[in-house]
C-alpha positions in Angstrom: 29.0 88.3 59.4 30.1 85.3 57.3 27.0 84.0 55.8 28.3 80.4 56.5 28.7 81.2 60.2 25.4 82.6 61.3 24.6 80.1 64.2 26.6 80.8 67.2 25.8 77.4 68.6 27.4 75.8 65.7 31.0 77.2 65.3 33.0 76.3 62.4 35.8 73.8 62.3 39.4 75.1 62.1 41.5 72.9 59.7 44.9 74.0 60.9 44.1 73.1 64.6 42.9 69.8 63.3 45.9 69.1 61.4 48.3 70.1 64.2 46.4 67.7 66.5 45.9 64.7 63.8 49.0 64.6 61.5 51.7 63.6 63.9 54.6 61.2 64.0 53.3 57.6 64.1 49.8 58.5 62.9 48.4 57.0 59.7 46.8 60.4 58.7 48.9 62.4 56.2 46.3 65.0 55.0 43.3 66.8 56.5 40.9 69.2 54.7 37.9 70.9 56.0 35.5 72.1 53.2 32.4 74.3 53.6 30.2 72.2 51.3 30.7 69.0 49.2 28.5 66.5 47.7 29.7 63.4 49.3 33.0 63.2 51.2 33.3 59.4 50.5 33.0 60.1 46.8 35.7 62.8 46.9 38.0 60.4 48.7 37.2 57.4 46.5 38.4 59.5 43.6 41.7 60.3 45.4 42.2 56.6 46.4 41.9 55.8 42.8 44.7 58.2 42.2 47.0 56.5 44.7 46.5 58.7 47.7 46.3 57.3 51.3 45.7 58.7 54.8 43.5 61.4 53.8 40.7 62.9 56.0 38.0 65.0 54.6 35.4 66.8 56.7 32.5 68.8 55.3 30.7 71.4 57.1 27.7 70.6 54.8 27.1 67.5 52.7 24.7 67.8 49.9 24.6 64.4 48.6 25.5 62.2 51.4 24.7 58.5 51.4 24.2 55.9 54.0 24.0 52.1 54.1 21.6 50.6 51.6 21.9 53.9 49.4 20.0 55.9 51.9 20.2 59.7 51.8 21.9 61.4 54.6 21.4 65.2 55.3 21.8 67.4 58.1 22.0 71.3 58.6 25.4 72.9 58.1 27.8 72.6 61.1 25.2 70.6 63.1 27.2 67.2 62.8 30.4 65.6 62.2 30.5 64.6 58.5 33.8 63.0 57.6 35.5 60.5 55.5 38.8 58.6 56.1 41.0 57.0 53.4 43.1 54.1 54.4 45.1 51.3 52.6 44.8 47.8 54.1 47.8 45.6 53.7 48.0 41.8 54.6 44.4 41.4 55.4 42.7 38.9 53.2 39.4 39.9 51.6 37.3 37.4 53.5 38.1 39.6 56.7 37.1 43.0 55.2 33.4 42.8 56.4 34.8 43.5 59.8 35.9 47.1 58.6 32.4 48.6 59.0 31.9 47.0 62.4 35.4 48.2 63.6 34.6 51.7 62.4 31.3 51.7 64.2 33.0 50.5 67.4 35.5 53.4 67.1 32.8 56.0 66.7 30.7 54.7 69.6 33.9 54.6 71.8 34.5 58.2 70.8 31.1 59.3 71.6 31.2 57.7 75.1 34.6 59.2 75.6 34.0 62.8 74.5 30.3 63.3 75.0 29.6 61.0 77.9 26.6 59.5 76.1 26.1 55.9 76.4 26.4 55.2 72.8 25.9 51.5 71.4 25.9 49.6 68.2 23.0 48.3 66.1 24.5 45.7 63.9 26.2 46.1 61.7 27.5 49.8 62.4 24.7 52.1 63.3 25.6 54.0 66.5 22.5 54.4 68.7 21.4 55.8 72.0 18.4 53.9 73.5 17.7 52.6 69.9 17.7 56.0 68.5 20.3 56.6 65.6 23.0 59.1 66.4 25.6 58.2 63.7 25.6 56.1 60.6 28.7 54.9 58.6 29.4 53.8 55.1 32.5 51.8 54.3 33.5 51.5 50.5 36.3 49.4 49.0 38.4 51.2 46.1 40.8 49.1 44.0 43.8 51.0 42.7 46.3 48.5 41.5 49.3 48.0 41.9 48.8 49.7 45.3 47.0 47.6 48.1 43.2 48.1 48.0 41.9 51.3 49.9 38.9 51.7 52.1 36.9 54.9 52.5 35.2 55.1 55.9 32.4 57.7 56.0 30.9 58.8 59.2 27.8 61.0 59.8 27.4 61.9 63.4 24.4 64.1 64.7 26.0 66.6 67.0 23.8 69.7 67.7 20.9 68.7 65.4 17.6 69.9 67.0 14.4 67.8 67.5 12.7 69.9 64.8 15.7 69.0 62.4 15.6 65.2 62.7 14.7 63.3 59.7 12.7 60.7 61.8 11.8 60.2 65.4 14.1 57.1 65.3 17.0 59.5 65.2 18.7 61.7 67.9 21.8 63.9 68.3 24.3 64.3 71.2 22.9 67.6 72.2 19.4 66.1 72.7 20.9 63.2 74.7 22.4 65.7 77.2 26.0 65.3 75.9 28.7 66.6 78.4 30.4 68.1 75.3 29.5 68.7 71.7 33.0 70.0 70.7 33.2 68.8 67.0 36.9 69.3 66.9 37.5 67.1 69.8 34.9 64.5 68.5 36.9 64.4 65.2 40.3 64.0 66.8 38.9 61.4 69.0 37.3 59.4 66.2 40.4 59.5 64.1 42.6 58.3 67.1 40.1 55.4 67.8 40.0 54.2 64.2 43.7 54.4 63.9 44.3 52.4 66.9 41.7 49.7 66.2 42.9 49.5 62.6 46.6 49.1 63.6 45.6 46.3 66.0 43.3 44.5 63.4 46.1 44.8 60.8 48.8 43.5 63.2 46.7 40.3 63.6 46.0 40.1 59.7 42.4 40.9 60.3 41.6 38.0 62.6 38.8 39.5 65.0 39.4 36.7 67.5 42.2 38.7 69.1 39.8 40.8 71.1 37.8 42.7 68.3 34.9 40.3 68.0 34.4 40.3 71.9 34.7 44.1 72.0 32.2 44.5 69.3 29.7 42.0 70.9 30.2 43.9 74.3 29.2 47.1 72.7 26.3 45.9 70.4 22.9 46.4 71.6 21.6 44.0 69.0 22.9 40.9 70.9 20.3 39.3 73.2 17.4 41.3 71.6 14.7 39.9 69.6 14.9 41.5 66.0 13.7 41.6 62.5 16.1 41.4 59.7 14.8 42.8 56.6 16.8 41.3 53.6 17.7 42.9 50.4 15.1 40.6 48.5 12.2 42.2 50.4 11.8 39.3 52.8 12.2 39.5 56.6 13.2 37.1 59.3 12.6 37.3 63.0 14.5 35.9 65.8 16.9 36.5 68.8 20.3 37.9 67.9 22.7 35.6 69.7 26.2 36.2 68.3 28.3 37.7 65.6 30.3 35.2 63.7 34.1 35.5 63.1 33.0 36.4 59.6 31.1 39.3 61.0 27.7 37.9 60.2 25.0 38.2 62.7 23.6 35.1 64.0 19.8 34.6 64.8 18.0 31.9 66.7 14.9 31.6 64.8 11.8 29.2 65.0 13.6 27.0 62.2 17.0 27.0 64.0 20.1 29.2 63.8 20.6 31.3 60.8 23.4 33.9 60.0 23.1 37.2 57.9 25.7 39.2 56.2 23.6 42.0 54.9 20.2 43.5 55.9 18.4 46.0 57.9 17.9 45.2 61.5 14.9 46.4 63.4 14.9 46.1 67.2 11.6 44.6 68.4 9.8 45.5 71.5 9.9 42.9 74.1 6.7 40.7 74.1 4.3 41.4 76.8 
């Protein structure tokens, strides 16, 4: 038996099958690779972006140096999740609207999870995908400059699919299998995520990145942070509590605090339990 395939509950992905489904006429995806193990899919595609590539998708059956938001380490057993990065070039969208990319990507992943797995995935601002406040997927979006070409974005996704309770890094995490998913087909999940990202990006680009053409409304509807009492832990070590009331057109989270409304473009959001 192949030593990389010793868990029958976690079958490997087949790159040729995925390529036939994903690289089609009209799709932005031009290349798809599945590797048994890489350090970081984002890092690999960032290197390709610097060399002028676009439209690439890289999926790793195991990632040994995965990173999440705020430089957190992301790990999972081989083939227990969907670990993938997408390389896209964004034209005609001003830099001030790029903060919507992580939110858009999170919206796409949550929609794919609901569609394929039948799990009620929601978003915790900015782009954690959660089920009942437990994290099932995280995203990391990085911008790569490669003049004279338009800037590139590398969109990294780490989705827990068949991770078991004993394999979770924290009790604040979960997986599709643990949430009773109707399907844990990683190939179907990958195809659906790519289709959702492609569609949302195309619409966003068509409106030159303006989120008021449906994106902001769709995001707020899918975001479980809105209406909740939260704590925003800021990069400087301070924290602010309040009720999340909206997402600004800039993508910043708006809190109603004891000192009035405040907005945040970065920070770690903690959903607080309702007061009793």
